[in-house]
Residue frames as a rotation matrix with the C-alpha (Angstrom) as fourth column:
MET 1
0.574 0.819 0.000 0.00
0.819 -0.574 0.000 0.00
0.000 0.000 -1.000 0.00
ALA 2
0.431 -0.471 -0.770 2.78
0.178 -0.792 0.584 2.45
-0.885 -0.388 -0.257 0.90
GLU 3
-0.629 -0.709 0.320 4.49
0.430 0.025 0.902 1.86
-0.647 0.705 0.289 -2.44
ARG 4
-0.129 0.666 0.735 1.32
0.970 -0.068 0.232 2.64
0.204 0.743 -0.637 -4.40
LYS 5
0.791 0.458 -0.407 0.79
0.564 -0.803 0.192 5.83
-0.239 -0.382 -0.893 -2.41
VAL 6
0.058 -0.864 -0.499 4.41
0.177 -0.483 0.857 6.94
-0.982 -0.139 0.125 -2.84
LEU 7
-0.656 -0.316 0.686 4.30
0.684 0.136 0.717 6.39
-0.320 0.939 0.127 -6.60
LYS 8
0.313 0.841 0.441 1.11
0.911 -0.397 0.110 8.46
0.268 0.367 -0.891 -6.88
LEU 9
0.745 -0.077 -0.663 2.66
0.331 -0.821 0.466 11.26
-0.580 -0.566 -0.586 -4.82
ILE 10
-0.357 -0.933 -0.044 5.79
0.323 -0.168 0.931 11.26
-0.876 0.318 0.362 -6.97
ARG 11
-0.405 0.280 0.870 3.66
0.911 0.044 0.410 11.44
0.077 0.959 -0.272 -10.15
ALA 12
0.676 0.734 0.065 1.92
0.713 -0.673 0.197 14.46
0.189 -0.087 -0.978 -8.62
GLY 13
0.260 -0.677 0.688 5.28
0.148 -0.676 -0.722 16.16
0.954 0.290 -0.076 -8.06
ALA 14
0.937 0.137 0.321 5.54
-0.284 -0.233 0.930 15.68
0.202 -0.963 -0.179 -4.30
LYS 15
-0.245 -0.969 0.005 8.81
-0.610 0.151 -0.778 15.44
0.753 -0.193 -0.629 -2.41
VAL 16
0.735 0.616 -0.285 8.41
-0.273 0.653 0.706 12.23
0.621 -0.441 0.648 -0.41
THR 17
-0.472 -0.778 0.415 10.06
-0.784 0.155 -0.601 11.19
0.403 -0.609 -0.683 2.84
ILE 18
0.498 0.577 -0.648 9.44
-0.192 0.802 0.566 7.66
0.846 -0.157 0.510 4.16
ILE 19
-0.273 -0.497 0.823 10.02
-0.954 0.030 -0.299 6.72
0.124 -0.867 -0.483 7.77
SER 20
0.864 0.502 -0.046 10.29
-0.498 0.864 0.077 2.94
0.078 -0.043 0.996 7.89
PRO 21
0.198 -0.833 0.516 12.87
-0.515 0.359 0.778 0.35
-0.834 -0.420 -0.358 8.92
ALA 22
-0.545 -0.340 0.766 12.35
0.393 0.704 0.592 -1.47
-0.741 0.623 -0.251 5.59
LEU 23
-0.142 0.465 -0.874 11.24
-0.752 -0.624 -0.210 -0.67
-0.643 0.628 0.439 2.05
THR 24
0.780 0.350 0.518 9.91
0.129 0.720 -0.681 -2.58
-0.612 0.599 0.517 -0.92
GLU 25
-0.066 -0.841 0.537 12.40
0.835 0.248 0.491 -3.21
-0.546 0.481 0.686 -3.70
THR 26
0.215 0.232 0.949 10.89
0.827 -0.560 -0.050 -0.41
0.519 0.795 -0.312 -5.81
LEU 27
0.970 0.182 0.162 10.98
0.067 -0.837 0.543 2.12
0.235 -0.516 -0.824 -2.97
HIS 28
0.519 -0.851 -0.082 14.53
0.373 0.140 0.917 1.08
-0.769 -0.507 0.390 -2.07
LYS 29
-0.148 -0.543 0.826 15.62
0.987 -0.023 0.161 1.82
-0.069 0.839 0.540 -5.65
LEU 30
0.533 0.418 0.736 13.86
0.501 -0.856 0.123 5.22
0.682 0.304 -0.666 -5.58
ALA 31
0.959 -0.238 -0.154 15.63
0.029 -0.458 0.889 6.05
-0.282 -0.857 -0.432 -2.32
GLY 32
0.182 -0.949 0.256 18.98
0.652 0.311 0.692 4.94
-0.736 0.041 0.675 -3.76
ASP 33
-0.163 -0.168 0.972 18.37
0.946 -0.308 0.105 7.12
0.282 0.937 0.209 -6.82
GLY 34
-0.895 -0.233 -0.380 17.55
0.381 -0.842 -0.382 10.12
-0.231 -0.486 0.843 -4.61
VAL 35
-0.547 0.771 0.326 13.94
0.159 -0.287 0.945 10.35
0.822 0.568 0.035 -5.82
ILE 36
0.690 0.718 0.088 12.64
0.000 -0.121 0.993 9.92
0.724 -0.685 -0.084 -2.27
LYS 37
-0.322 -0.726 0.608 14.20
-0.741 -0.206 -0.639 10.45
0.589 -0.656 -0.472 1.14
TRP 38
0.441 0.416 -0.795 14.31
0.099 0.858 0.504 7.41
0.892 -0.301 0.337 3.40
ILE 39
-0.129 -0.397 0.909 14.68
-0.945 -0.229 -0.234 7.54
0.301 -0.889 -0.345 7.18
ALA 40
-0.089 0.001 -0.996 15.53
-0.163 0.986 0.015 3.91
0.983 0.164 -0.087 7.96
ASP 41
-0.983 -0.147 0.106 13.92
-0.116 0.058 -0.992 3.75
0.140 -0.987 -0.074 11.40
ASN 42
-0.302 0.918 -0.257 10.63
0.942 0.329 0.068 3.17
0.147 -0.221 -0.964 13.18
TYR 43
0.137 0.443 0.886 8.31
0.229 -0.884 0.407 6.15
0.964 0.147 -0.223 13.52
LYS 44
-0.535 -0.313 -0.785 9.19
0.836 -0.063 -0.545 8.18
0.122 -0.948 0.295 16.60
ARG 45
0.417 0.755 -0.506 7.09
0.830 -0.543 -0.127 10.83
-0.371 -0.367 -0.853 18.33
ASN 46
0.445 -0.073 -0.893 7.23
-0.057 -0.997 0.053 14.27
-0.894 0.027 -0.447 16.66
ALA 47
-0.547 -0.685 0.481 8.64
0.426 0.267 0.864 12.87
-0.721 0.678 0.145 13.40
ALA 48
0.144 0.702 0.698 5.67
0.987 -0.055 -0.148 14.44
-0.066 0.710 -0.701 11.57
LYS 49
0.412 -0.012 -0.911 6.91
0.294 -0.945 0.145 17.93
-0.862 -0.327 -0.386 12.37
GLY 50
-0.370 -0.593 -0.715 7.49
-0.363 -0.616 0.699 20.02
-0.855 0.518 0.013 9.28
PHE 51
-0.907 0.077 0.414 5.46
0.383 0.560 0.735 17.92
-0.176 0.825 -0.537 6.84
PHE 52
-0.693 0.686 -0.222 2.45
-0.720 -0.667 0.192 19.22
-0.017 0.293 0.956 4.90
ILE 53
0.454 0.783 -0.426 0.89
-0.758 0.590 0.277 15.78
0.468 0.197 0.862 4.30
VAL 54
-0.604 -0.558 0.568 1.31
-0.757 0.625 -0.190 12.69
-0.249 -0.545 -0.800 6.45
VAL 55
0.264 0.605 -0.752 0.25
-0.669 0.676 0.309 9.26
0.695 0.421 0.583 5.22
ALA 56
-0.253 -0.260 0.932 -0.06
-0.902 0.411 -0.131 6.88
-0.349 -0.874 -0.338 8.16
ALA 57
0.620 0.456 -0.638 0.26
-0.728 0.638 -0.251 3.52
0.293 0.621 0.728 6.43
THR 58
-0.594 -0.793 0.131 2.16
-0.782 0.532 -0.326 1.15
0.189 -0.296 -0.936 8.68
ASN 59
-0.231 0.472 -0.851 1.08
0.009 0.875 0.483 -2.34
0.973 0.104 -0.206 9.73
ASP 60
-0.614 -0.057 -0.787 0.86
0.767 0.196 -0.612 -1.16
0.189 -0.979 -0.077 13.34
GLU 61
0.294 0.855 0.427 -2.29
0.648 -0.507 0.569 0.77
0.703 0.109 -0.703 14.33
ASP 62
0.624 -0.128 -0.771 -0.61
0.672 -0.417 0.613 2.22
-0.399 -0.900 -0.174 17.44
VAL 63
-0.513 -0.854 -0.081 2.15
0.624 -0.436 0.649 3.70
-0.590 0.283 0.757 15.27
ASN 64
-0.454 0.426 0.782 -0.42
0.708 -0.360 0.607 4.98
0.541 0.830 -0.138 12.77
ASN 65
0.615 0.767 -0.183 -2.39
0.701 -0.426 0.571 6.64
0.360 -0.480 -0.800 15.58
GLU 66
0.245 -0.621 -0.744 0.73
0.638 -0.475 0.606 8.30
-0.730 -0.624 0.280 16.96
ALA 67
-0.754 -0.527 0.392 1.66
0.626 -0.393 0.674 9.61
-0.201 0.753 0.626 13.49
ILE 68
-0.055 0.838 0.543 -1.91
0.733 -0.335 0.592 10.91
0.678 0.431 -0.596 13.03
SER 69
0.707 0.310 -0.636 -1.86
0.698 -0.450 0.557 12.64
-0.114 -0.838 -0.534 16.40
ASP 70
-0.205 -0.880 -0.429 1.54
0.600 -0.460 0.655 14.21
-0.773 -0.123 0.622 15.69
ALA 71
-0.671 -0.041 0.741 0.49
0.715 -0.303 0.631 15.31
0.199 0.952 0.232 12.22
ARG 72
0.362 0.901 0.240 -2.62
0.726 -0.434 0.533 17.01
0.584 -0.018 -0.811 13.55
SER 73
0.590 -0.159 -0.792 -0.67
0.648 -0.491 0.582 18.78
-0.481 -0.856 -0.187 16.30
TYR 74
-0.477 -0.833 -0.280 1.65
0.402 -0.491 0.773 20.24
-0.781 0.256 0.569 13.64
GLY 75
0.069 0.634 -0.770 -1.16
-0.449 -0.670 -0.591 21.21
-0.891 0.387 0.238 11.27
ALA 76
-0.887 -0.376 -0.269 -0.42
-0.414 0.386 0.824 18.58
-0.206 0.842 -0.498 8.61
ILE 77
0.233 0.944 -0.234 -3.22
-0.971 0.216 -0.100 16.98
-0.044 0.251 0.967 6.65
VAL 78
-0.516 -0.390 0.763 -3.62
-0.575 0.818 0.029 13.23
-0.635 -0.424 -0.646 7.10
ASN 79
0.224 0.537 -0.813 -4.38
-0.825 0.549 0.135 10.22
0.519 0.641 0.566 4.97
ALA 80
-0.524 -0.304 0.796 -4.90
-0.732 0.638 -0.239 7.08
-0.435 -0.708 -0.556 7.03
PRO 81
-0.483 0.331 -0.811 -5.82
-0.679 0.444 0.585 4.23
0.553 0.833 0.010 4.66
SER 82
-0.658 0.214 -0.722 -6.64
0.394 0.915 -0.088 1.79
0.642 -0.343 -0.686 7.45
ASN 83
-0.407 0.528 -0.745 -8.67
0.796 -0.194 -0.573 4.37
-0.447 -0.826 -0.342 9.39
PRO 84
-0.384 0.251 0.889 -10.80
0.745 -0.484 0.459 6.45
0.545 0.838 -0.001 6.98
ALA 85
0.682 0.704 -0.200 -12.50
0.675 -0.500 0.542 8.32
0.282 -0.505 -0.816 9.83
GLU 86
0.415 -0.621 -0.665 -9.13
0.468 -0.480 0.741 9.90
-0.780 -0.619 0.092 10.67
SER 87
-0.412 -0.592 0.693 -8.37
0.887 -0.088 0.453 10.89
-0.207 0.801 0.561 7.07
ASP 88
-0.203 0.267 -0.942 -8.62
-0.033 -0.963 -0.266 14.47
-0.979 -0.023 0.204 5.86
PHE 89
0.131 0.218 -0.967 -8.63
-0.963 -0.203 -0.176 13.25
-0.235 0.955 0.183 2.24
PHE 90
0.460 0.057 0.886 -8.83
0.025 0.997 -0.077 10.06
-0.887 0.058 0.457 0.25
VAL 91
-0.509 -0.670 -0.540 -6.63
-0.635 -0.132 0.762 9.00
-0.582 0.730 -0.358 -2.63
PRO 92
0.565 0.821 -0.078 -8.75
-0.647 0.383 -0.660 7.66
-0.512 0.424 0.747 -5.48
ALA 93
0.013 -0.458 0.889 -7.88
0.505 0.770 0.389 4.72
-0.863 0.444 0.241 -7.70
VAL 94
0.204 -0.039 -0.978 -6.58
-0.596 -0.798 -0.092 6.25
-0.777 0.602 -0.186 -10.93
LEU 95
0.250 -0.084 0.965 -6.81
0.684 0.720 -0.115 4.84
-0.685 0.689 0.237 -14.44
ARG 96
0.078 -0.312 -0.947 -4.79
-0.436 -0.865 0.249 6.66
-0.897 0.393 -0.203 -17.11
ARG 97
0.295 -0.049 0.954 -4.94
0.836 0.498 -0.232 6.36
-0.464 0.866 0.188 -20.84
GLY 98
-0.359 -0.494 0.792 -2.69
0.772 -0.634 -0.046 9.14
0.524 0.595 0.609 -22.10
ASP 99
-0.886 0.031 0.462 -4.44
-0.170 -0.950 -0.261 12.42
0.431 -0.310 0.848 -21.35
LEU 100
0.204 0.977 -0.055 -7.59
-0.357 0.127 0.926 10.61
0.912 -0.169 0.374 -20.18
THR 101
-0.903 -0.428 0.039 -7.70
-0.171 0.273 -0.947 10.22
0.395 -0.861 -0.320 -16.41
VAL 102
0.232 0.960 -0.155 -10.50
-0.212 0.205 0.955 8.36
0.949 -0.188 0.252 -14.63
THR 103
-0.815 -0.474 0.333 -10.60
-0.408 0.062 -0.911 8.40
0.411 -0.878 -0.244 -10.84
ILE 104
0.183 0.837 -0.516 -12.68
0.053 0.515 0.855 6.18
0.982 -0.184 0.050 -8.58
SER 105
-0.801 -0.414 0.432 -13.21
-0.370 -0.225 -0.901 6.87
0.470 -0.882 0.028 -4.92
THR 106
-0.012 0.778 -0.628 -15.26
0.543 0.532 0.649 5.19
0.840 -0.333 -0.429 -2.23
GLU 107
0.333 0.046 0.942 -14.46
-0.506 -0.834 0.220 8.05
0.795 -0.550 -0.255 0.20
GLY 108
-0.498 -0.708 0.502 -12.42
-0.816 0.187 -0.546 5.60
0.293 -0.681 -0.671 2.24
ALA 109
0.441 0.753 0.488 -15.17
-0.862 0.507 -0.005 2.98
-0.251 -0.419 0.873 2.59
SER 110
0.635 -0.243 0.733 -13.26
0.188 0.969 0.158 0.39
-0.749 0.037 0.662 0.56
PRO 111
0.106 -0.698 -0.708 -10.05
-0.802 -0.481 0.354 1.21
-0.588 0.531 -0.611 -1.30
ALA 112
-0.706 -0.342 0.620 -9.96
-0.018 0.884 0.467 -2.44
-0.708 0.319 -0.631 -2.43
PHE 113
0.203 0.866 0.457 -13.34
0.666 0.220 -0.713 -2.00
-0.718 0.449 -0.532 -4.15
ALA 114
0.671 -0.027 -0.741 -12.09
-0.380 -0.871 -0.313 1.16
-0.637 0.491 -0.594 -5.87
ARG 115
-0.421 -0.895 -0.147 -9.08
-0.666 0.196 0.719 -0.80
-0.615 0.401 -0.679 -7.20
ILE 116
-0.527 0.297 0.796 -11.35
0.451 0.892 -0.034 -3.61
-0.721 0.341 -0.604 -8.45
MET 117
0.610 0.786 -0.097 -13.60
0.379 -0.397 -0.836 -1.09
-0.696 0.473 -0.540 -10.21
LYS 118
0.267 -0.627 -0.732 -10.51
-0.727 -0.630 0.274 0.46
-0.633 0.459 -0.624 -11.80
GLU 119
-0.733 -0.565 0.379 -9.47
-0.234 0.733 0.638 -2.97
-0.638 0.379 -0.670 -13.09
GLU 120
-0.074 0.799 0.596 -12.97
0.690 0.473 -0.548 -3.58
-0.720 0.371 -0.587 -14.48
LEU 121
0.742 0.351 -0.571 -13.05
-0.064 -0.811 -0.581 -0.18
-0.667 0.468 -0.580 -16.20
SER 122
-0.174 -0.904 -0.390 -9.60
-0.647 -0.194 0.738 -0.78
-0.743 0.381 -0.551 -17.68
LYS 123
-0.525 0.045 0.850 -11.10
0.437 0.871 0.224 -3.69
-0.730 0.488 -0.478 -19.65
PHE 124
0.416 0.820 0.393 -13.45
0.820 -0.152 -0.552 -1.26
-0.393 0.552 -0.735 -21.39
LEU 125
0.850 -0.222 -0.478 -11.00
-0.302 -0.948 -0.097 1.60
-0.431 0.227 -0.873 -21.95
PRO 126
0.831 -0.511 0.217 -8.54
0.537 0.641 -0.548 0.50
0.141 0.572 0.808 -24.61
GLU 127
0.163 -0.895 -0.416 -4.85
0.712 -0.185 0.677 1.27
-0.683 -0.407 0.607 -24.31
ASN 128
-0.459 -0.401 0.793 -4.94
0.881 -0.318 0.349 3.15
0.113 0.859 0.499 -27.63
LEU 129
0.630 0.769 -0.105 -6.99
0.776 -0.622 0.100 5.99
0.012 -0.145 -0.989 -26.13
SER 130
0.142 -0.634 -0.760 -3.84
0.329 -0.694 0.641 8.08
-0.934 -0.341 0.110 -25.71
GLU 131
-0.845 -0.428 0.319 -3.31
0.411 -0.141 0.901 8.07
-0.341 0.892 0.295 -29.49
TRP 132
-0.110 0.902 0.416 -7.03
0.944 -0.035 0.327 8.70
0.310 0.429 -0.848 -30.02
LEU 133
0.577 0.327 -0.748 -6.92
0.645 -0.744 0.172 11.78
-0.501 -0.582 -0.641 -27.81
VAL 134
-0.489 -0.785 -0.380 -4.04
0.229 -0.535 0.813 13.17
-0.842 0.311 0.442 -29.86
ARG 135
-0.767 0.271 0.581 -6.21
0.616 0.058 0.786 12.77
0.179 0.961 -0.211 -32.96
LEU 136
0.270 0.952 -0.142 -9.23
0.954 -0.244 0.176 14.32
0.132 -0.183 -0.974 -31.26
ARG 137
0.128 -0.304 -0.944 -7.20
0.458 -0.826 0.328 17.35
-0.879 -0.475 0.033 -30.22
LYS 138
-0.871 -0.492 -0.001 -6.17
0.192 -0.341 0.920 17.89
-0.453 0.801 0.391 -33.85
ILE 139
-0.487 0.767 0.417 -9.73
0.760 0.138 0.635 17.44
0.429 0.626 -0.651 -35.14
ARG 140
0.331 0.623 -0.709 -11.08
0.892 -0.452 0.019 19.77
-0.309 -0.639 -0.705 -32.48
GLU 141
-0.316 -0.540 -0.780 -8.69
0.205 -0.842 0.499 22.50
-0.926 -0.003 0.377 -33.58
GLU 142
-0.938 0.020 0.346 -9.75
0.346 -0.016 0.938 22.00
0.024 1.000 0.008 -37.21
LEU 143
-0.164 0.984 0.065 -13.43
0.918 0.129 0.374 22.27
0.360 0.121 -0.925 -36.30
LYS 144
0.005 0.119 -0.993 -12.96
0.675 -0.733 -0.084 25.49
-0.738 -0.670 -0.084 -34.36
ASN 145
-0.713 -0.377 -0.591 -12.13
-0.143 -0.747 0.649 27.12
-0.687 0.547 0.478 -37.67
ILE 146
-0.943 0.331 -0.024 -14.97
0.075 0.283 0.956 25.49
0.324 0.900 -0.291 -39.60
ILE 147
-0.077 0.953 -0.292 -18.03
0.807 0.231 0.543 25.20
0.585 -0.194 -0.787 -37.36
ASP 148
-0.495 -0.048 0.868 -19.27
-0.179 -0.971 -0.156 28.53
0.850 -0.233 0.472 -36.05
GLY 149
0.152 0.604 0.783 -20.27
-0.823 -0.361 0.439 28.86
0.548 -0.711 0.442 -32.42
SER 150
-0.781 -0.509 0.362 -19.58
-0.622 0.578 -0.529 26.71
0.060 -0.638 -0.768 -29.41
LYS 151
-0.009 0.863 0.505 -23.18
-0.632 0.387 -0.671 25.41
-0.775 -0.325 0.542 -29.35
ASN 152
0.719 0.246 -0.650 -22.82
-0.690 0.366 -0.625 24.07
0.084 0.897 0.433 -32.92
ARG 153
-0.255 -0.888 -0.384 -19.49
-0.683 0.446 -0.578 22.46
0.685 0.115 -0.720 -32.07
GLU 154
-0.652 0.085 0.754 -20.98
-0.655 0.437 -0.616 20.93
-0.382 -0.895 -0.229 -28.92
ASP 155
0.457 0.887 0.070 -23.88
-0.666 0.393 -0.634 19.52
-0.590 0.243 0.770 -30.96
PHE 156
0.394 -0.403 -0.826 -21.42
-0.740 0.393 -0.545 18.06
0.544 0.827 -0.143 -33.46
TRP 157
-0.642 -0.764 0.064 -19.42
-0.644 0.491 -0.587 16.26
0.417 -0.418 -0.807 -30.75
LYS 158
-0.288 0.615 0.734 -22.56
-0.720 0.367 -0.590 14.88
-0.632 -0.698 0.337 -29.10
THR 159
0.775 0.629 -0.054 -23.53
-0.489 0.544 -0.682 13.11
-0.400 0.555 0.729 -32.31
ALA 160
0.453 -0.648 -0.613 -20.10
-0.700 0.168 -0.694 12.43
0.552 0.743 -0.377 -33.83
LEU 161
-0.692 -0.665 0.280 -18.75
-0.692 0.502 -0.519 10.54
0.204 -0.553 -0.807 -30.82
SER 162
0.276 0.930 -0.244 -21.28
-0.879 0.347 0.326 7.82
0.388 0.124 0.913 -31.50
ALA 163
0.579 0.025 0.815 -21.59
-0.488 0.811 0.322 4.28
-0.653 -0.584 0.482 -30.21
GLU 164
0.958 -0.232 0.169 -20.07
0.276 0.589 -0.760 3.14
0.077 0.775 0.628 -33.52
VAL 165
0.399 -0.856 0.329 -16.97
-0.446 -0.495 -0.746 5.31
0.801 0.150 -0.579 -33.00
LEU 166
0.168 -0.303 0.938 -16.60
-0.975 0.090 0.204 3.90
-0.146 -0.949 -0.281 -29.48
ARG 167
0.844 0.158 0.512 -17.01
-0.121 0.987 -0.105 0.33
-0.522 0.027 0.852 -30.74
LEU 168
0.816 -0.576 0.048 -14.30
0.145 0.124 -0.982 0.90
0.559 0.808 0.185 -33.34
LEU 169
0.195 -0.744 0.639 -12.01
-0.814 -0.486 -0.318 2.28
0.547 -0.458 -0.701 -30.63
ARG 170
0.404 0.016 0.915 -12.57
-0.740 0.593 0.316 -0.76
-0.537 -0.805 0.251 -28.41
ASP 171
0.918 -0.029 0.396 -11.74
0.226 0.859 -0.460 -2.96
-0.327 0.512 0.795 -31.42
GLY 172
0.062 -0.985 -0.162 -8.48
0.379 -0.127 0.917 -1.05
-0.923 -0.119 0.365 -31.87
LYS 173
-0.041 0.016 0.999 -9.53
0.999 -0.010 0.041 0.45
0.011 1.000 -0.016 -35.22
LEU 174
-0.163 -0.099 -0.982 -8.44
0.461 -0.887 0.013 4.05
-0.872 -0.450 0.190 -34.72
ASN 175
-0.965 -0.218 -0.149 -8.31
-0.027 -0.482 0.876 4.89
-0.262 0.849 0.459 -38.43
ASP 176
-0.551 0.829 0.092 -11.85
0.592 0.311 0.743 3.57
0.588 0.464 -0.662 -38.96
ALA 177
0.077 0.561 -0.824 -13.03
0.953 -0.284 -0.105 5.45
-0.293 -0.777 -0.557 -35.87
GLU 178
-0.537 -0.328 -0.777 -11.57
0.168 -0.944 0.283 8.67
-0.827 0.021 0.562 -37.23
VAL 179
-0.963 0.244 0.114 -13.21
0.098 -0.076 0.992 8.11
0.251 0.967 0.049 -40.63
GLU 180
-0.190 0.947 -0.258 -16.56
0.890 0.277 0.361 7.50
0.413 -0.161 -0.896 -38.91
LEU 181
-0.014 0.130 -0.991 -16.15
0.727 -0.679 -0.099 10.64
-0.686 -0.722 -0.085 -36.81
ARG 182
-0.790 -0.355 -0.499 -15.17
-0.054 -0.771 0.634 12.73
-0.610 0.528 0.591 -39.82
ASN 183
-0.747 0.619 0.241 -18.15
0.488 0.264 0.832 11.32
0.451 0.740 -0.499 -41.76
GLY 184
0.125 0.778 -0.616 -20.34
0.981 -0.189 -0.039 12.76
-0.147 -0.599 -0.787 -39.00
PHE 185
-0.317 -0.332 -0.889 -18.61
0.250 -0.933 0.259 16.07
-0.915 -0.140 0.379 -39.59
SER 186
-0.994 -0.082 0.078 -19.24
0.092 -0.184 0.979 15.89
-0.066 0.979 0.191 -43.33
ARG 187
-0.344 0.938 0.040 -22.95
0.850 0.293 0.438 15.19
0.399 0.185 -0.898 -42.78
ASP 188
0.477 0.557 -0.680 -23.26
0.841 -0.514 0.169 18.15
-0.256 -0.652 -0.714 -40.40
ARG 189
-0.426 -0.901 0.086 -20.73
0.895 -0.406 0.187 20.44
-0.133 0.156 0.979 -42.04
PHE 190
-0.768 0.082 0.636 -23.02
0.269 -0.859 0.436 23.15
0.582 0.505 0.637 -43.29
LYS 191
0.289 0.855 -0.430 -25.45
0.843 -0.015 0.537 23.26
0.453 -0.518 -0.726 -40.36
SER 192
-0.385 -0.399 0.832 -25.60
-0.003 -0.901 -0.433 26.64
0.923 -0.169 0.346 -38.71
């Protein structure tokens, strides 16, 4: 759990310090590479001083509670995965496909369920969506110069991103999906 949280924090640009006598292999490599700071020790009282966010994610509830108490006394915000009632925020399960980001949160009720839902959704969101979004960005820019008014462009997208386009995407047929989308544009091209 700690490794997943650390990797998400790093992706978000956070400077991460881990206080733990041991690390996973991945975290150990990140510490060795200087990506994260590692204090190779058990959590000790007042160790939360000076941190903006504290994630209390040890296997020992007494240690987690002490870290939470310390964090609160120093004004840090807390994420306590094993004790949602003590969390100030929850970290959603995140599914990325290029520029598409889907987040799923159970507000701390069941992070495991959020992960399972992410895995289920990943079956329906093809890997090629990152390339598709690059194409959509280009088409969108083209249409800004051709279709007048945001309402007309919005109407176009509502119809052009049809079930057929989505089916073609799921089947990995990006070129066919683009042709289908552009055919929708051709049909609607001169609408005002």
